[in-house]
N, C-alpha and C positions, 0 to 999 in steps of 0.2 A: 513570407513564403509562401509560393503558392504550391496550391492542394496538391496536385500531381507529386512536385516535390518531398511535399511531406509525403506520402505513401511508399513515396519510394527509397525514402530513412527509414520510416518502419521497416517496413518489406527486410532491408540490411540490416538493421538493430534484431529484426527475429532470428537473422538468418543466421548472425553469431552466435546461436544458443546452440547450436549443435558441435560447439567447441566444447561445452559442457552436457549434453544434454544428457548422458545418464543419471547424473546425479542432480540432471531438473528433472529426470523421471523417478526420483527416488523422495525429490521433494514434497510432488503431488501425491505422492502415493503415503507419505509421512501426514501431507494433510488432510490422507481421505481417511488415512485411520481416528487422527486427532477428531474429525467428525461425527469416525463414530461411537468414538468414545461421550464424545459433547451428550449425543444420544443415549450414549447407556450412563452416565448420570442424572441426568434429565432422569430418566425412569428410574433410577434405582430411588430417586429420592420425593419422586410423585409414589411408587409402594409404597416407602415410610412412612410416610405424611397420610397418605389413604388409610395404612394400617393405626397407625398410632392418631388419629384428629376422628375419622371417620367411623373404626370399626373398633376404638378399644383395645386394640394388644398391645399388652405388657413389651415395655421396653426387651426387657429382657429373652421373647421370641422373635429379636427381630436383629439381633447381635449376625448372624448370616448377611442378611443386606447392608448393614451398616459396613458389616467388614470391606464386603463389596464394591460400597460403595468408595471409602479412601484409598481402596487398592487402583480403583480406578481413578480417580483425584491425581494419586500418585504418578501411575500410569502415560495418564495423557500429560502431565508435565514432562516425563521424559523425553516423550516423542517431543513436544514441541519442542524442546531443549536440543534432540538430535537436529529434526527437522532445520534449526537456527544450524547447525551447525555445518550440515547440509547444501544451505542456500549460500552463508557466507563460502563454504568450497567454492560452489557452479559458481560466485561471482565472480569470485577472484579469479580464478582460471580466464575468466572470457576477456574478463579485465587485462590482465598481462595479455592475451593475445591481438587484442585491440593495441592494447598501448604498442606494442611490437607491431603490427604494419602501419601503425599513424608515423611512426620513427623510421621504418623503411621505405614506405612514402618519401618523408620528408631528407632523405638522404640521398632519394634520384631525386628527388626538385631541384637537388643543389643548393647552394649560399643565393645564388642572384635573386630565386623565387622566393624563398624563406627570410631573404630583408621587405620582400611586399608588405610586411603586417611587423609592426612589430614586436619584440623578446617576449613582450611579459605577453603578449594574446597565444604565441605560441604555448608558451607555460603553464598558462590555463588552460589549453588545450588538453598535452599533453599531460596535466596529473589531476587537476582538480575538476577540468569538464566529463575528460573521462573515467575518475573514481566514483565520480555523479551517476555511474550511468550501476552501481552495483546493485539499493535498492531493484530496477526495472529486470534486469535477471534473476537477483535474489532471492524476490518476495513479488515483483509484478507479474511476473510469466506463474510462476509457479497457478497465483492465486486465481487468475481469468479462469482455469478448470475447478479451480476446488468453487465460484464465485457463483454456477453453476452447481457441479453437481452436491454439493452438501446441502445450500437448502431445501434440491427432490428431493435428497433422501432424509431429513428431516417430514418433508411433507406425507411423501409414503410411507416413513415408521409409524406418526398420529393417522393414519387416512380411517387404519382400522381400527383404532378405537373411539375415535369421533372425526366425523366426516366436518362436519361446521366447520370444530378446529381451522383441522384442513384445510379447506376453502376463505376462508377467513385471512390464515398463512399465504394461501398463495394467490388469493387477488390484490393483498397491499405490496409483493413482494416482489412484481415489475415496473411498479414507482419508481425500486430504491436502484434499477440500476438508469430509469429513463434521467431523474432530477439530478441526479450526480453525470451523465456524460454530459449535462445542458452548462453545469456549472462547470464542468471540469475542463472544458473545451476555452471553455474561457482566461482557466487557471492555464493551460498548458500554452494560447498566446501573450501572457504577462509572464508565463515565465520564462517563455525563446526568445521578449525582447530584454528581462535584467540578465540572460545568457551575453547576448550582445552587450550589454554592458558591463558586462564585470571585465567582458577580454577587451572594449575599450579601458577600462580604469584602471588595470594588471599592463597593459603596454604604456597607458600613462603616467606612471608612478613610477616602472620601467624605465623609463627614458629620461624621465624628473633628475632620479638617482645617480644615472650613469653621468650625466650632464650638470652635477651639482656645483661644481668647481666652479664650470664656468658660466652658470647663473648666477651664480657671486660676487663674480668674476663683474660683467653688466648690472651687478645690483638687480635680479630679476628674483631671488628669492623668496621674498615674503608675495612678490605677486605670483608666484607659483604654488606659496604655498597652499594661497588663498584658490587656487583653481582648483586643488586637488583636494578641496576640504569641499567644497562648492557638489565636484562631481561624486563624493563617496558620500553627502546628504543625496544626490539623487539618489546614489545603488540604492538608498535607506529608503527610501519612498515607494521601490519599484519592488524590494524583495518586501515591502508590509502589505505592498499591493498584492504578491502573489500571495501570503502566508491570510491574507484576507477571505478571497478566496477556496484555502486548502480551507479554513475553518469553517469556510459556508458549505463545501462536499460533505467537513464533516457533522456537522449541524443538522444536514438532510438526511444522509444515511441515521441520525440518533433518530429523529426524530419521526420519519417511516416504521425504524424501529419498534420505535415507544410505540407510535398507531398500533401496529399490529399486536402487539406484547397486551395492549389497553382494551384492543374490545376483544382480542381471545380472553383477559383477565373478568371484563365483563358478563360476556357469553356465560361464562362458568359459573360467574359471581351467580346471576339471575335463574341460570340452572339448576342451584342447590339449596333457592330458594321457593324452588319448584315454578315458579314464572315460566320457566322457557321447557320445553319437555322434548327435544327435536335435538338432533347431532347423535344420539347414543343407537349404537342397533338395537339395542335389546328394547326402547319405545316405537 
């Protein structure tokens, strides 16, 4: 698939989001609220640890911060659950609408045009491939905005307390989308080839299933079983290729996230030991 065609299809996919734009906006808002609650959790935990370890304040005096921390955990869990429900509702509406468009288009095209492809290919398109769009609308599109806004919100929250830690996070953050995009391009190509292989395999299997009696009459049953087994093995290998790239993308995210956290931990460790005296506004 050439790039212009790919951009056209991506633009069409995004245009379908208007079907459930209200639900998607609610999902984005809930994701932003969840990000604020993450910052609140970290702030309460930091204050509690500071009071207990550095200032030796009795635990009884920290009942209010502990209570607020627990309430924040509960509230965030509820927000995450509600966001999942809203995202599922949005994806379901869009999938139903797209499936209706495809069925209407097939009805307009007529039987002669439909017979140009195996029935299994159409079944895979209408059922499986449209269902696979669910995560794109329910999770990916809302997360696109949150992937930028929430990290910036975290940096803004850290900057008034310690500019060095904020700069460390700000410096490592751009590396995550850069390398994930490079890996994601390869994963997208592999996944596209996997979809084509699945459509061919579905059509191949359904055609052989319909002609089973004819194949038995002519003694081709064992040969076709071997053919289906070979096609299934090829599809399995393609699927594993996609999964390898997906795990690589996840590994890159974990690596740079761990790197930024490790740098911040090293900075604070040396700061508490008195080896570093910069970053705090009172030094």
